[in-house]
C-alpha positions as CSV (number, residue, x, y, z in Angstrom):
1,M,71.9,-54.1,-58.8
2,P,71.5,-57.7,-57.9
3,T,69.9,-60.2,-60.3
4,I,67.6,-62.9,-59.1
5,R,66.0,-66.0,-60.7
6,I,62.3,-66.7,-59.9
7,D,60.0,-69.6,-60.7
8,E,57.3,-69.2,-63.4
9,D,54.5,-69.2,-60.8
10,V,56.2,-66.3,-58.9
11,W,56.6,-64.4,-62.2
12,K,52.8,-65.0,-62.9
13,A,52.0,-63.7,-59.3
14,L,54.1,-60.6,-60.0
15,Q,52.3,-60.0,-63.3
16,D,48.9,-60.4,-61.6
17,R,49.8,-57.7,-59.1
18,A,51.4,-55.3,-61.6
19,R,49.8,-52.2,-63.2
20,P,50.3,-52.8,-66.9
21,F,52.7,-50.4,-68.6
22,V,53.5,-48.8,-65.2
23,D,55.1,-51.2,-62.7
24,T,58.4,-52.9,-62.8
25,P,58.9,-56.2,-60.8
26,N,60.7,-54.1,-58.2
27,E,57.8,-51.8,-57.7
28,V,55.4,-54.7,-57.3
29,L,57.6,-56.3,-54.7
30,R,57.9,-52.9,-52.9
31,R,54.1,-52.8,-52.7
32,V,53.7,-56.4,-51.7
33,F,56.3,-56.1,-48.9
34,E,55.0,-52.6,-48.0
35,L,58.4,-51.0,-48.4
36,N,58.5,-47.2,-48.5
37,S,57.8,-46.0,-52.0
38,V,60.9,-44.0,-52.9
39,A,61.8,-43.0,-56.4
40,V,64.7,-45.3,-57.3
41,A,67.1,-43.4,-59.4
42,S,68.9,-46.5,-60.7
43,S,65.5,-47.9,-61.9
44,A,64.6,-44.7,-63.7
45,S,68.0,-44.5,-65.3
46,V,67.9,-48.1,-66.5
47,T,64.3,-48.1,-67.8
48,G,64.2,-44.5,-68.9
49,K,60.7,-44.2,-67.3
50,K,59.6,-41.7,-64.7
51,E,58.6,-43.2,-61.3
52,N,55.0,-42.7,-60.3
53,M,56.1,-41.6,-56.8
54,S,58.4,-38.7,-55.9
55,V,60.6,-38.5,-52.9
56,G,58.7,-36.8,-50.2
57,A,55.2,-37.6,-51.5
58,T,52.6,-39.2,-49.3
59,P,53.0,-43.0,-49.8
60,Q,50.3,-44.5,-52.0
61,R,49.2,-46.9,-49.3
62,E,48.2,-43.9,-47.1
63,Y,45.1,-43.4,-49.3
64,R,43.7,-46.9,-48.6
65,L,41.9,-46.2,-45.3
66,P,40.5,-42.8,-46.5
67,I,39.2,-44.5,-49.6
68,A,37.5,-47.3,-47.6
69,D,36.1,-44.8,-45.0
70,S,34.8,-42.5,-47.8
71,L,33.0,-45.3,-49.5
72,R,31.4,-46.5,-46.3
73,E,30.1,-42.9,-45.8
74,L,28.8,-43.0,-49.4
75,S,26.8,-46.2,-48.7
76,G,29.6,-48.5,-50.1
77,R,29.3,-47.4,-53.7
78,A,29.9,-44.0,-55.4
79,P,31.3,-42.3,-58.5
80,A,35.1,-42.1,-58.4
81,D,35.0,-38.2,-58.3
82,D,32.7,-38.2,-55.3
83,V,35.0,-40.7,-53.5
84,L,38.1,-38.6,-54.3
85,K,36.4,-35.4,-53.1
86,S,35.7,-37.2,-49.8
87,V,39.2,-38.6,-49.6
88,L,40.7,-35.1,-50.1
89,K,38.7,-33.8,-47.1
90,K,40.2,-36.6,-45.0
91,V,43.9,-36.2,-46.2
92,E,44.3,-32.5,-47.2
93,S,45.8,-31.4,-43.9
94,A,48.5,-34.1,-44.3
95,L,49.3,-33.5,-48.0
96,R,52.7,-32.2,-48.8
97,P,53.5,-29.7,-51.5
98,V,54.7,-32.5,-53.9
99,D,51.3,-34.2,-53.5
100,L,49.6,-31.1,-55.0
101,E,51.8,-31.0,-58.1
102,L,49.9,-31.5,-61.3
103,M,51.0,-34.6,-63.2
104,E,51.8,-34.5,-66.9
105,N,49.3,-37.3,-67.8
106,G,46.0,-35.5,-67.6
107,G,47.0,-32.6,-65.3
108,E,45.6,-34.3,-62.1
109,P,47.3,-33.6,-58.8
110,R,49.7,-36.3,-57.7
111,W,47.5,-37.2,-54.7
112,R,44.6,-38.1,-56.9
113,L,46.7,-40.2,-59.2
114,Q,48.2,-42.0,-56.1
115,A,44.7,-42.6,-54.7
116,R,43.6,-44.0,-58.1
117,F,46.6,-46.4,-58.1
118,E,45.7,-47.4,-54.5
119,R,42.2,-48.1,-55.6
120,K,43.6,-50.6,-58.1
121,N,45.6,-52.3,-55.4
122,M,42.4,-52.5,-53.2
123,V,40.7,-54.3,-56.1
124,M,43.6,-56.7,-56.3
125,D,43.4,-57.2,-52.5
126,G,39.6,-57.9,-52.6
127,L,38.6,-54.7,-50.8
128,L,36.9,-53.1,-53.8
129,K,34.8,-54.8,-56.6
130,S,36.5,-55.3,-59.9
131,D,33.3,-55.4,-61.9
132,S,31.7,-52.1,-60.8
133,A,30.4,-49.9,-63.6
134,H,33.0,-47.7,-65.3
135,G,33.8,-44.7,-63.1
136,W,32.2,-46.2,-60.0
137,W,34.1,-47.5,-56.9
138,E,32.4,-50.1,-54.7
139,L,33.4,-51.9,-51.5
140,T,33.3,-55.7,-51.2
141,Q,32.2,-57.3,-48.0
142,K,35.8,-57.6,-47.1
143,G,36.2,-53.8,-47.9
144,R,33.3,-52.9,-45.6
145,Q,35.1,-54.6,-42.7
146,Y,38.5,-53.1,-43.5
147,Q,39.8,-51.0,-40.7
148,G,43.4,-50.5,-41.8
């Protein structure tokens, strides 16, 4: 595996885009560059942690437009569970068996966890508000205009 050196400001930008205790720098770069999310065996074997994405699962980014569309239909703001129910209606015909597997952390189906992670990315990208009440998802003006 190649080793690279990066400047302090690049490191800070990676940290700002990372999900604490979840992402490696490689995973952040994959998301930023919109590379296919594939479980990287070498990363898992080196870090000893499970990847949050399995081979064959619907890519996390695929939940972005259904989340935005669902929130628009729900007047731009709704409890997370209502948004996720709407997202499921939009994506269920495209879900793969691996997307329906229950995850060890809380027993949620993989697709819900992936949608939640994409919600966090949407906050970082300015599409969803970061200061919404706990358990509520809310579009920003930029998110209202998002069309994918």
